[in-house]
N, C-alpha and C positions, 0 to 999 in steps of 0.2 A: 503492500499501501504504499503511495506519496504520500508522508506526511508533508511532504515541502508546498504542497496544493494550498495557495491562497484559499482561508475562509473553509477550510477542510470542519468541516461539521456544521457549517454553519452555513454556506450555499445550498439553494437548493438545486438539485436536477432538472433538464427539463421535462414536462411536459409528459408523463406518460414515460420515462424514459427509465424511472425507477421500478415503479413495475413491469416494465416489459425484462427489464433484470432480474426482478424477483420470480418471473416464469420463467426464465432461464434458467436460475440456478436452483429450483423446484425441481427442475427437470433433468436435472444433471448435466447440464452444458454449462460449464465458466468460459464467457467470450472472452477472448486475447484483449479487449482494448475497452476493459470496464473503465466505465466512467471512475476516478475519486471520491466525485459528491456522490453518485450515485451509491456506490459500497457506501460510504458513509452514514447518507439517509437509511439506507437498508439494514442497517447496524441499531443506527439510532430508533426502528420501526422496530426491529428484532425484541428490543430491551421494553418500548414502549406495548409491545404487543404479549409482553410475558401473562400468564391469568393471574398472575400477581407479582407487584413491583418489588423491585428487590429491597427499594427502600421500607414498604410494608406494612414491616413487622416492626419497624423502630417509631417509637411516640415522636410523635412531630413535635412537642412542647420539650423533650426529654434533646431533639435536635437541636432546636432553636436554641438552648440553651448552651449547647457543646462548646466553646471557647478555647478548649487546652488541651495540646496531643493527649492527656492522661485523661482526660474527659473523653475526646473519640477515642483512645483505647476499649474503655468500657463499655461505652456505646456498642461499635462495631461486633463485638463481642457477642450480643443479644441476637445478632443475628443467625438463623440456619446455616448450615453447613454450605447448602448449595447458593442460598443468596450471599452468602461470604467468598464466596468462590465465585460466581457472579460481579459482586462487584470490584473484587481484585483483578479481573479481569481488564473490567473498564476501568479501571484507575488509572493500570497497567498502560492503555492504551491511551486516555488523558495525558498519561507522563510523557509516551512517545512523542505525542503530539505539540506538546509544547518543547520539549526538546529545538523542535522545528521553531520556534514564533518566531526569530527574525526570517524567515522564507513564509510561514505561511499565515500568518500576524495573529496567533491564538495562544494568548497569555492562558497563564490560570484561570482566572474570572472569563474568559472567554470562553471555555474550554467546558467550564460549571456551565454556565448560564447556555449553552444552547443542551449540555446531557439531561442536566437535572434532572429537568421535568418527565425524561423517561425511563428515570429511574423510579417512582412513582405513580400508582393509578388512583393515591388519596389526593383528594383536593383539599391542601393543607388550609385553603380560607374557607372551606364551604362555600363558596358561592354557587350557582347554577348554574353559569357560563364562565370557568375561570382561562383567563386568557395567559395567568402567569404574570399580567402588570403588578398586581399589587400583593401577590401571592408571597407567604414566609418562603415559598420553596425558591423563589428568587434572593431572596436575602441568605437564604443559606447556601446559595451562589455565588453569591456577592461576597459573604467575608472567606472563603476560601483560600489559603495562600499556600506558596508553594514555600518547599523544604526541601532541604536535600538528602535525601536517603543516604547514608553513610554504606548500607548490604548492598545496595546496587548499584549505589553513584550513578545515580538519575536522582532529578525532582521528580516529589511526590505531590499529588494534590492533600495538601494539610488535613484537612477534614477527615478525609478517609486511607490516612497514612497507617493507620494501626492498620489497618485489613493485608501489610503487605509486610508488616514485619513479622518476623519467625517468635 
């Protein structure tokens, strides 16, 4: 995957292109010329379309009150193993994107802003039509910070840092 593509995970593919690629992949066909924005859109859609969101097992209040690395460690421990593994994979992916920030213009805040809504199916603001303009989920994304992971020797998104630490 070309993590240097500007706006990766933020730019939407052409109309119908994502659905066409989904159909191809679901049929076992892997095209040679996959548009990175299309693939990124499918990754977000995959998380969004899970039967339950990766973060749905966490209390929204506890997530919003999580302010330190220690608190995030404890919070992430509450996830079931499958959700923890999925979160770990997503965080690794987001870290890979952030490493190429110079090219893709996607810093930790930007990638968190576009990825966070796909990690839950619970509308944290309890509105009838949430577009995440004033949703606490946006606040979660906005407070993410980047920190250096000394074990993996790469940046990690702070809020989810604990998932990747053994």
